[in-house]
N, C-alpha and C positions, 0 to 999 in steps of 0.2 A: 432229545432230551437236553435242555440247558444244564447246562454246567456249575454252578454254583461254585463263589469265591472268596475266599477272604476276607474278611471286610477292614481289616489294616496289616500296618507290615508289623506292627507289635502283638499280633494275634499267629502271623504266620513263624518267626518269631517261638514262640514262648510256646507254638505244638511240634514246632522241630524240635525244639531241645526237649522239650516231653518224651518224643520219640528215642531222640538218643541217651536219654537219660534214663537208666535205667537199677536194678537192683544189685546187679555186677561190676555199678562203676561206683556207688553208697557203701556197699562190704567191701570189696575186693582191693580197688583204688585204696583206702587207707591203710590194709592191712598191709600189700606190697612196695608202699612207701615207707612205712615203719622198717619192714627186714630190709630195705635194697638203699638205704642210706639219707632219708629224710629227702630233705630238702634238695639233694646231691641227684636224689632219684628221679624228680619233679621235674629238674629242668632238661636230664635226659627227654622225659614225658614229651613233655612240652616241644619238645622241637620237632620227636618225632612224629604228634600231632600236626603241627604245620606241614610236617614233608609228606607225612602219609594219610589223615585225614580230610585237609583241606579239600584237595584235587580233587579226590574222591568225591568224595561232598559235590561240590562246586559239581560234577559231571553227571551225577546221579539230577540233578537240583537242573540243569540244561535240558539233558533227555524230556524230565517229566514235563519243563514248562514250553517248549519248544515241540511236543508233540499233546500239548494240551488233555494224555490222556495218562492209568495204571501204569505198573507193566506190563500188562494183560495187551497192550495193544499199540506200546512208544517208540517198541522198534518198528512194529509195521505202515508206522506211519513217516518215519525216518529214512530208512532204511533206502541204502539204493536198489532199483530193482533187481530181481534176479535172487537174493543174496540171501542168507539165511539166519539174520540177527532174531528175529522175531520166534527162533528157538529155545529165548531164551524164558522167552514167557515161564517154559513151563518149573523155571531153575527158579526164579525169582517167586513163584505164586506157592514152592512147592518149600521155599524159608520162611515166609511168611507165615506157613501153616506148622510145619511142624514144633517152627519156635511158638506158638504157641499155646502146641500141643505139650508144650512142660510149662511153660514161663506164666498158663492160666494158674496150676497148681501150685507154683513157687510165690502163687502172687495171695490165694485163698493160704495160705499157712500168715502170709499179713494181717486178712480181714483175723482170723481165726486168735495170736496175737495182738489185735488189738481189742477182740471183746475179753480174752481174758484176760489183762491189764485193766480193764476201765473197770471190770468185776472186782475186782482186786484178787482175782484168781493164783495169782504167787506169792501174798503174802501169809508170809510165817512161813516159809517152806523153804529149805535147806539146799547145799546147791546140789544135793542128788534129786532132790524133789521136785528143780525147777529144770532138771536137765531127765530127768523119766515125765513131764508135760511133753519134751518134745517126739521122745519116742516111746508116748501112748499117740502122739496126733503122728506119727509114722506110720505106725499098727492099724489104724484106725481107718480102712477104706471109706468108709460112710462117712465122717467127719469129715477127713479129706477132700472128699467127692462132694458131698454138697456147698461148704466155703467153695472150690472150684465151678460149680455152678451159678454160685450166686454172684460170683466175677465175672463169667461172658455172660450171664446175661445185664447186670450191671451195666458193665462197656456197650455190648453189645445195644446196650436200651440208649446210648448216649449215642450211637451213630446211629440210632434208626431215628433220633429226631432234625437229623439232616448236619451237614455243613455248618454253618453258621450257626443251628438254634439249639445245636447237641455240640459238636465235636468242636467249633473255635468257642463259644462260651462258657461251656463245662471245663473243658481243658485249661483255659486259661485262669480264669477261674481257681482252680484246684493248682498247677502253678504255682499264681502269686500266692495261697496257702500254702504252698512245700518252700518256697523261697521265705516266706515269712517265718515260717515252722523249725526250718533251716539257724535262724540267726538269732531265734528266743535260744533253742537248744542251745545253738554254740557257746554263747558269749552264760547258759547254765551254768555250761559243764567247765568252762575258762574258771567261774569264779569259786569253781570249788576246792579248799583245801587240799594241800599238795597236787595243787594241777601240772606247776612245773614239770615234774617229772614225762607226765605222755605227753606233753610240748614240745619238750626235747627232742623224746624217743620218736616225733612222727615229723619235727622238720628242721630238726638240728642237718645243715649239712654233715656229715659221717661219710666220706669217703672208705674209709677203713671197712665200711659194711663193703662196699663196690669190692671191694680187689675183694674183700673174706669168702664173697658168692662167686668172682669172677666175671669183670668185666663182658663178657660173649652173654652170661645170664642173665645178668641183668641191662644190659640193649635190647635183649630178649621180652624180658618181660615190659620195657619198655616201649618194644617197638608195639606186642603185643595186647597189650594194654591199649596204644593209642588206637588198632586198626580196629578194634571190637566191641570198646565204646560206645564207636556210632554208629556201629549195625547197619558198615555202609554193607552193600553190596547185592540186598535183596528184592530193591527198588520201594522200600519202606518210607526211606525218608521222598527218593524222587515222583510221588503221590502226590506230597508237599508244592514241589516246584508247580505241580499242574494244577494249581489252585490261585498262583500269584500274577500280578499287572507284570508287564514288562518294561515296566517301567522302576522295577526296585532291579540291584545289584545283586549276582546275585555269587560274586566271593566278598563282598564285605558281608550276606543276612550270612554267608557259612561259614565264617571269623563269629561273628556274634554268637550261634550255637553251639560254638565249642566255646568258647570264651562261658557261656551259661553252662556247658555240659562238666566241664571242668572245674567249674566256683564251685556247684553244687559234691566235685568227688572232695575239692579240698574241705570243705565247708562238715563233711559228715566224718572224715580223719580226728576236726576240731571236737567233732561234738562226744565219739567214740572214746577216744586217745585222751584227753584231761578225765574222764567220767572212770574209764579203765585202772586207769596205774590214781587216784587219790581214793582206789579205794582196795587197791592192793591185789586184786586182779589182772593177770597177765590174758590183754587180748589174743586168743587164737584169728582162726581164718576160717570161710567159708561160712556155712551155713549155721557152724559153733557157735560162731561169732555173735549171732542177729537170737540167735535160741537157748543160747542157754549160758552165754556170757553176759553179756546185755540184760539179762533181767537179774540174772547175780546183782549186775552193779545196782537197779535202779531199788532194788527190795536191799539194801545196803543205806540206802540215799534218803536223806528229807526230802517229803514229798514225792516219793521215788513211785508212788504210781499214777502222781498227775503225768510224771517227765515222761512216766514209761509210755501214760499212753498215748501221749505227743506226738514221741517216738514212732511209734510202730503206725501211729495217722499219718506221719512224714511218709515212712516208708510204705504204705499202702497205696498213698498220693505219687510216690516216686514209678509204682510197679504199674500202677490204675492209668499213668499216663504214656505208657509206655502200648499197652494191653489196647486200650481205644488209636490209636494213632497206627499199629499192624492190624488191628480188624478195622480200620479205616483205608488200608492199605487192600487187602482182603474181600472187602465191600467191592470196592471198583473196581477192582480187577476182574472179579466175575458180574458185575455190570456191565460193563466193556464188552467181555468176551458173550455173555448172553444175550443184550440186550432188557434185560429184566430191568423194573422197575424193584431202588433197591431195598427198600422195606419188605421186599417179597423175598430176594436177594438174604438179605438179614435173618429175618427166619429160616430160612433152610439151614443160615451159615451156627446160626444158634447151637440145632439139632446136631448137626456136625462136629465142630471145634465139643462139643461136653463126647459127644460119642470118641472122638479122637485121642482126648487128653485122658478118657480110662486109662490106656495101658502107663500109664505115667505115675498114677494116686496108685494102681496096682500094684505099681511095682513094688513097690515099698514093703506093700504086704503080703498077700495073696500070691501076687506073684515071684516073688523074691527068689525062687527058686534061679526068675533069667537073671544074668550076670553076662552082657554081650562083651562088656570091653576089657572078663576080665573077674577074678573073685573078687568079691564085693562092689561091683558095680551092679549100676541097675539099668534099669530102660531108660528114665531121663541123662544118666548118663552117656549113650549115646546117640539119642535125641541131638543133645548139646552139644554133642560132637558134628552130628550132620552140619547143621548148623554153624559151628563158629570154627570149625577147622576143616570146614568145606567148599561149603556154599555162599558166605560172607566173601573170599576173596576172590575163588571162583568166580561169583558174580562181582566181583568190585573187578579183576579182569578181565570182563566183557566190559564194560564201561568202558575202561580207558581205552578201554583193542579197540570198541565204536566208535569214542568220541575223535582218536586222534589217529586210526589209521585213509588211510585214500580209498579200502576197499568197506568203510563206514561213512560216518556222516563227516567226518572228514575235522579240523585242524580249524579252517574259517569257520564254516558251520559252529561250531563249540565257541570257541572266542568271542565268534558273535552275540552267542547264549549268556556268559557268563560276564558278558561285558563288564571291568571296574570304574568305567570313565575318567579314565585316567589318560586317556588318549595314547599314551607309553605305547610303540610296541613289543607285542609281547616277543621276549628276549628269545635266542635265537637258543641259549642253555638251557633254558626254564622248556620249551618244549622238549629238547632231546631228552632230560631230567626224566618227566610226565611221558612222555614215548616211549623211553630207555630202560631207564633208570626204574624206576617207579613199579611198573608190572615185573620187575627182577625182583626185589625187595621183597611184594606181594607174594611171589612164587616164594621168597625162601619161610617165609612166615606159613607159609602151607605145609611145605617139608616140615619145618620144623615142627608143627603138629603134631606128625605122622614118626618122624624122630621121639618125639617125646612119649606117644604112644608105645613107642616097639621097643622103649630102651624103662622104661618102671620098675 
């Protein structure tokens, strides 16, 4: 079966960035930036983004492009004879599937809030009324389930159309709209009265906050955000490497993707914090920021229904760009493993993902007595922990070891595939860092996840 490819470099960058750009860096990044010292935290974060994210992303892209296969067969194609690197295919597929078991539900929340905002469902409500809408949504498995199913059908529908006609064409247009919407919303927020307080909270370099929280906590927050924002280690980005030509330099492309990811994260804060402070509402973190705090802000704002609708449209695009990218990876993996035609695979995947997503939906209501991570937790927390704190870091270690070890693909192949075009020999110090120091940092992040879990 002939393999499709992207028609242009910009398509590859936008679609890969769409995979990396997700709900976490839209609502989590702005909050922790303000919490941990504004611009001072951003500088620490950017350092770790280059130190952690860049080499692992290039490794994923290189494996994907060299094998011209998804994670299901990429190691089979490249591994030395007799080695067992291909066993990781099951971890990569599991990571993508488990991620979609809860991400589709959260994306459904965005779809529901877009609808509620567009029809004026928040107009006239006080703060308690706005909070009750989110509580009512979580308590209603039918409404959550229907919105989750719509997300699954829409995103797999994009994949059903193929790489160029579906994933490339629609995701590229969606990402373009997302970036335009962000800029419009950011300008509107900055122009609000008394927005300066929000800008100061978000961007003013406040090293006293670094001292207040402790340098160790701030560094781990920056490391964690830099590592997890790109969804590295489960082959979600490697699949797009398999669709690009040899003429493109992977290191440069990875830097463009990271720049877009960071741009979206930073601009999100410019949307959220000036608006919150302009109306005297203290921003919280997590779901409460999006589903309770911001609807109250839009209620108080002139033309708030319009701006709120645009904001949740932007959030829906951010969510769907990730879902489409991961669905494409799951589809390609199962096509490679089964040999089936992609549309047949997608039809089965639609049923499978809907069924597997139901525990997350029911975990907030009918199955709320199941608290796998301790009192107050839900099934979503367990699924998130399995992916974020286990499969992402361990998968990243696999990619790093495979690309740098003489028992795997090896440095020479890795460097040749990830050519920067500079003609400069690869520095020995950088080899040492990627081979030994970087895996150690990833192991520390992995261990810190369990340390935080058992020391709540």
